[in-house]
C-alpha positions as CSV (number, residue, x, y, z in Angstrom):
1,M,186.6,149.6,258.4
2,T,184.0,152.0,256.8
3,A,185.3,155.5,256.7
4,F,184.2,158.7,255.0
5,A,184.4,162.5,255.4
6,I,181.8,165.3,255.3
7,A,183.0,168.8,254.4
8,A,180.6,171.5,255.7
9,P,180.6,175.3,255.1
10,R,179.4,175.5,258.8
11,L,179.5,172.9,261.6
12,F,177.5,173.2,264.8
13,D,179.4,170.9,267.2
14,G,176.9,171.1,270.1
15,E,178.4,174.3,271.5
16,T,179.5,176.7,268.7
17,I,179.5,177.1,264.9
18,R,182.7,176.5,263.1
19,D,183.4,177.6,259.5
20,E,184.7,175.3,256.8
21,A,184.9,172.2,258.9
22,V,185.6,168.6,258.0
23,V,184.2,165.7,260.0
24,V,185.7,162.2,259.5
25,V,183.6,159.2,260.4
26,E,184.9,155.7,261.0
27,D,182.7,152.7,261.8
28,G,179.9,154.9,263.0
29,R,182.0,157.1,265.3
30,I,183.5,160.5,264.9
31,A,187.2,160.0,264.2
32,A,188.2,163.6,263.7
33,V,186.7,167.1,263.6
34,G,188.2,170.0,261.7
35,D,191.2,167.9,260.5
36,A,191.2,168.1,256.7
37,A,194.4,166.0,256.5
38,R,192.5,163.0,258.1
39,A,190.0,163.2,255.2
40,Q,192.5,162.8,252.4
41,G,191.8,159.8,250.3
42,L,188.4,159.2,251.8
43,P,185.1,159.4,250.1
44,C,183.8,162.9,250.9
45,T,180.4,164.5,250.9
46,R,180.7,168.2,250.3
47,L,177.7,170.2,251.5
48,T,176.5,173.1,249.4
49,Q,177.1,176.7,250.4
50,G,174.8,177.9,253.2
51,A,174.4,174.4,254.6
52,I,175.1,173.5,258.2
53,L,176.2,170.2,259.6
54,A,174.9,169.5,263.1
55,P,174.4,166.6,265.6
56,G,171.2,164.6,264.8
57,F,168.3,165.9,266.8
58,V,167.4,164.4,270.1
59,D,163.7,164.3,271.1
60,L,162.7,163.5,274.7
61,Q,159.0,163.0,274.1
62,V,157.7,160.9,271.2
63,N,154.4,159.2,271.6
64,G,154.2,157.9,268.1
65,G,154.8,158.4,264.4
66,G,154.2,156.6,261.1
67,G,150.7,155.7,262.1
68,V,151.9,154.0,265.3
69,L,151.1,154.8,268.9
70,L,153.5,153.3,271.4
71,N,150.7,152.5,273.9
72,D,148.9,150.4,271.2
73,D,152.0,148.4,270.4
74,P,155.0,148.6,272.7
75,S,157.2,146.4,270.5
76,P,160.4,146.7,268.6
77,A,158.7,146.6,265.2
78,A,156.3,149.4,266.2
79,V,159.2,151.5,267.6
80,E,161.1,151.0,264.3
81,A,158.2,152.6,262.5
82,I,158.1,155.5,264.9
83,V,161.9,156.0,264.6
84,A,161.7,156.0,260.8
85,A,158.9,158.6,260.8
86,H,161.0,160.9,263.0
87,R,164.3,160.3,261.2
88,A,162.9,161.9,258.1
89,H,162.7,165.1,260.2
90,G,166.3,165.0,261.4
91,T,165.8,163.1,264.7
92,T,168.5,160.4,265.2
93,A,167.8,159.8,268.9
94,L,164.4,159.7,270.6
95,L,162.7,158.5,273.8
96,P,159.6,156.5,272.9
97,T,157.0,157.8,275.3
98,L,154.2,155.8,277.0
99,I,151.4,158.0,278.1
100,S,149.2,157.0,281.2
101,D,147.9,153.5,280.8
102,T,147.1,150.3,282.7
103,E,149.7,148.3,284.6
104,A,149.4,145.6,282.0
105,V,150.5,148.0,279.2
106,L,153.4,149.3,281.3
107,D,154.4,145.7,281.9
108,R,154.4,145.0,278.2
109,L,156.8,148.0,277.6
110,V,159.1,146.8,280.4
111,A,159.2,143.3,279.0
112,A,160.0,144.5,275.5
113,A,162.4,147.2,276.6
114,P,165.6,145.2,276.1
115,A,164.7,144.6,272.5
116,I,163.3,148.1,271.9
117,A,166.5,149.7,273.3
118,R,168.5,147.9,270.6
119,V,166.4,149.6,267.8
120,P,168.8,152.1,266.1
121,G,167.6,155.6,267.1
122,V,166.2,154.7,270.5
123,A,168.1,156.5,273.2
124,G,165.9,155.6,276.2
125,F,162.3,155.7,277.4
126,H,159.9,158.3,278.7
127,V,156.9,157.2,280.9
128,E,154.5,160.1,281.1
129,G,152.1,159.2,283.9
130,P,150.0,157.6,285.3
131,F,151.0,159.4,288.5
132,L,149.4,162.7,287.4
133,A,146.9,165.3,288.8
134,P,143.4,164.5,287.6
135,N,142.6,168.1,287.0
136,R,145.7,168.6,284.8
137,R,145.5,165.3,283.0
138,G,144.7,166.8,279.5
139,V,144.0,163.9,277.2
140,H,145.3,161.3,279.6
141,R,142.6,158.8,280.7
142,A,141.2,159.6,284.1
143,E,140.5,156.0,285.0
144,V,144.1,154.9,284.8
145,L,145.6,157.7,287.0
146,R,146.9,156.6,290.3
147,T,149.7,156.9,292.9
148,P,152.7,154.6,292.6
149,G,153.0,151.3,294.5
150,D,156.0,149.0,295.1
151,A,155.5,147.3,291.8
152,D,155.8,150.7,290.0
153,F,159.1,151.4,291.6
154,A,160.3,148.0,290.5
155,R,159.1,148.5,287.0
156,L,160.7,151.9,286.6
157,A,164.0,150.7,288.1
158,R,164.1,147.8,285.6
159,L,163.4,150.2,282.8
160,A,166.1,152.6,283.9
161,A,168.6,149.7,284.2
162,I,168.0,149.0,280.5
163,A,168.3,152.5,279.1
164,P,168.0,156.2,280.3
165,T,164.5,156.7,281.5
166,I,162.4,159.8,282.2
167,L,159.3,159.6,284.4
168,T,156.8,162.5,284.3
169,L,154.7,162.8,287.4
170,A,152.8,165.3,289.5
171,P,154.8,165.7,292.8
172,E,151.7,166.6,294.8
173,R,150.3,163.1,294.1
174,L,153.3,161.3,295.7
175,A,154.3,160.7,299.3
176,D,157.4,162.4,300.7
177,G,160.4,160.4,299.7
178,A,158.8,158.8,296.6
179,I,160.6,160.9,294.1
180,A,163.9,160.3,295.9
181,R,163.2,156.5,295.6
182,F,162.7,156.8,291.9
183,V,165.9,158.9,291.5
184,A,167.8,156.3,293.6
185,A,166.7,153.7,291.1
186,G,168.2,155.7,288.2
187,V,165.0,157.3,287.0
188,R,165.2,161.0,285.8
189,V,162.1,162.6,287.3
190,F,160.3,165.4,285.4
191,I,157.4,167.4,286.7
192,G,154.3,167.5,284.5
193,H,150.5,167.3,284.4
194,S,150.7,168.8,287.8
195,D,148.8,171.4,289.9
196,A,151.6,171.7,292.4
197,D,152.5,175.0,294.2
198,A,156.0,176.4,294.2
199,E,156.8,174.9,297.6
200,T,155.9,171.4,296.4
201,V,158.1,171.9,293.3
202,A,160.9,172.9,295.5
203,R,160.5,169.7,297.6
204,A,160.5,167.7,294.4
205,V,163.8,169.3,293.3
206,A,165.3,168.6,296.7
207,E,164.4,164.9,296.2
208,G,166.1,164.9,292.8
209,A,163.6,166.1,290.1
210,V,165.6,167.5,287.2
211,G,163.1,168.8,284.7
212,A,159.6,169.7,283.6
213,T,157.5,168.1,280.7
214,H,156.0,170.4,278.0
215,L,156.5,173.7,279.9
216,Y,153.3,175.8,280.2
217,N,151.0,172.9,279.2
218,A,149.0,170.9,281.7
219,M,150.5,172.5,284.8
220,S,149.6,175.2,287.3
221,Q,150.3,178.7,286.0
222,S,152.0,181.7,287.6
223,T,149.9,184.2,289.4
224,A,150.8,187.2,291.6
225,R,151.2,185.3,294.8
226,E,151.6,181.7,293.6
227,P,154.2,180.9,291.0
228,G,152.8,177.5,290.3
229,V,154.8,174.9,288.4
230,V,155.5,177.3,285.5
231,G,156.9,180.1,287.7
232,A,158.9,177.7,289.8
233,V,160.5,176.0,286.8
234,L,161.3,179.4,285.2
235,D,162.9,180.5,288.4
236,D,164.9,177.5,289.4
237,P,168.3,177.2,287.6
238,R,168.5,173.5,288.6
239,L,165.5,172.6,286.4
240,G,165.4,172.1,282.7
241,A,162.3,171.7,280.6
242,G,160.9,170.5,277.3
243,I,158.8,172.9,275.3
244,I,156.5,172.2,272.3
245,C,157.4,174.9,269.8
246,D,154.6,174.5,267.3
247,G,152.9,177.8,267.7
248,L,149.8,176.0,269.0
249,H,150.6,174.7,272.4
250,V,152.5,177.8,273.7
251,H,151.9,181.4,272.7
252,P,155.0,182.9,271.0
253,A,155.2,185.5,273.8
254,N,155.6,182.7,276.3
255,L,158.1,180.9,274.0
256,R,160.2,184.0,274.0
257,G,159.8,184.5,277.7
258,A,160.9,181.0,278.5
259,Y,163.9,181.4,276.2
260,R,165.0,184.6,277.8
261,L,164.6,183.3,281.4
262,M,165.9,179.8,281.0
263,G,168.3,180.0,278.1
264,A,169.3,177.2,275.6
265,R,171.1,175.2,278.2
266,R,168.0,174.6,280.2
267,L,165.3,174.6,277.5
268,A,164.9,171.6,275.1
269,L,162.7,171.4,272.0
270,V,160.3,168.4,272.1
271,T,157.7,167.3,269.6
272,D,155.2,165.4,271.8
273,A,154.5,163.8,268.4
274,M,151.6,161.5,267.8
275,P,151.0,158.8,265.1
276,S,149.9,161.4,262.6
277,L,153.5,162.4,261.9
278,G,154.6,160.5,258.8
279,S,151.2,159.0,258.3
280,A,148.9,159.5,255.3
281,E,145.9,158.9,257.6
282,G,146.2,162.1,259.6
283,G,143.7,161.4,262.4
284,F,144.0,158.3,264.7
285,V,142.4,156.7,267.7
286,L,143.9,157.3,271.1
287,Q,142.8,154.8,273.7
288,G,139.4,154.4,272.1
289,R,138.9,158.1,271.4
290,P,139.0,159.6,267.9
291,I,141.6,162.3,267.4
292,R,141.2,164.8,264.5
293,L,144.0,166.5,262.7
294,E,143.0,169.9,261.3
295,D,145.3,172.8,260.3
296,G,148.2,171.1,262.1
297,R,146.3,170.8,265.4
298,L,145.4,167.4,267.0
299,T,142.3,167.5,269.2
300,A,139.9,165.1,270.9
301,Q,136.2,165.5,270.4
302,D,136.0,167.9,273.4
303,G,138.6,170.2,271.9
304,T,141.5,169.0,274.2
305,L,144.9,169.1,272.5
306,A,146.1,165.6,272.0
307,G,149.8,165.8,271.5
308,A,151.3,167.4,268.5
309,H,151.7,167.0,264.8
310,L,155.3,168.2,264.7
311,G,158.7,167.1,263.5
312,M,161.9,168.4,265.1
313,D,163.0,170.1,261.9
314,E,159.8,172.2,262.1
315,A,160.3,172.9,265.8
316,V,163.8,174.1,265.0
317,R,162.5,176.5,262.4
318,N,159.8,177.7,264.8
319,A,162.4,178.3,267.5
320,V,164.1,180.8,265.2
321,H,161.0,182.5,263.9
322,L,158.6,182.3,266.9
323,M,160.9,182.0,269.9
324,G,163.5,184.4,268.5
325,A,166.3,182.1,269.4
326,S,169.7,182.5,267.7
327,L,170.8,179.7,265.4
328,V,173.4,178.4,267.9
329,D,170.9,178.3,270.7
330,T,168.2,176.8,268.5
331,L,170.4,173.9,267.5
332,R,171.6,173.4,271.1
333,M,168.0,173.1,272.2
334,A,167.5,170.3,269.7
335,T,170.7,168.5,270.4
336,A,173.1,168.9,273.4
337,T,170.5,170.2,275.8
338,P,167.9,167.4,275.5
339,A,170.8,164.8,275.5
340,G,172.0,166.3,278.8
341,L,168.5,166.3,280.3
342,A,168.0,162.7,279.4
343,G,171.4,161.8,280.9
344,L,172.8,160.4,277.6
345,G,176.4,159.7,278.0
346,D,177.3,158.3,274.6
347,G,178.2,161.6,272.7
348,R,174.7,162.1,271.2
349,G,173.9,165.7,270.8
350,R,177.5,166.7,270.0
351,V,180.1,166.3,267.3
352,V,183.2,165.3,269.2
353,P,186.0,162.8,268.5
354,G,184.9,159.4,269.8
355,G,181.2,160.3,269.8
356,R,178.5,158.7,267.8
357,A,178.3,159.8,264.2
358,D,174.7,160.8,264.3
359,L,174.6,163.9,262.0
360,V,172.1,165.9,260.1
361,A,172.8,168.4,257.3
362,L,170.4,171.4,257.0
363,D,170.2,173.9,254.2
364,A,170.1,177.7,254.7
365,A,166.3,177.5,255.4
366,L,166.9,174.8,258.1
367,A,165.3,172.0,256.1
368,V,166.8,168.5,256.3
369,V,168.9,167.6,253.3
370,Q,170.8,164.5,254.5
371,I,171.1,162.3,257.6
372,W,173.9,160.0,258.9
373,S,173.3,157.8,261.9
374,R,174.4,154.4,263.3
């Protein structure tokens, strides 16, 4: 048995912050929280004053990292490189995200999924498209967008049977009952890249949709007489949402508005990260199109934003400084909330006895100083 203890001046357990807490880890699981007696005789890491121990970050939307794009190579080795790039930023659980592509590429992901799911740090999958609105596609390729057929329901059902799976779609592009069919197969449906009106969003929620992908971006906006996807998501307490908190994708005023209206139990920080994170190359090629990294912004040649150059630790700091979120709420949006939105049931996102010992230590400036994970 491998056992050790971590003594922290502050511990965020997924709900609240405790002072002067001790966490005991045995064989990759949390054995005890706050019980100093259980730590006696064990090797102990003592965090410096001002530091905080928290669950490892959970990221629902990771397209790539370490110079690797999932679409280019949906394999365990490629995902290991992506996971390593994000681990350096405090992320211990992520959903590798496949953006809209051909059926052949989706089939490759499904075939490799059992092995990918065994890569430490992989918590599930996110398939973003190709059932999206052409006029809200952003950087997604127009020629691969389509409506789902029977083979797609089978593919997504197989993926969801392997690990928790999010599917981002535009509900106005699907026939009545299609979302319910995905949900019945175990898929967690998010609304995104959509031009839907509020009534269509309501029908999607009635069929089982539970969230929205990168709130504000690539979706119909709120106007005086039509709330659009943005207004419908902000208004509906049944919906959660990911949000890219990099100061580029969403104006700070909208970050603050979403936080006030939705709160930290509905809003999750996501990176929407691309291969540039953790890569010395910076720019990369996305499905044949060169993507440039300049001043932290990733853009295609026409100026369209192409994902984000963002780690979760930076998103956490931005949530405090740009969104105005409290420390407790910020950490919740990076841990327990995304874990809940993804349907993770293995204790990720929390520090509780019996849960996974995925932990990150942050200094007073919220920079990562140490990581523990299975």
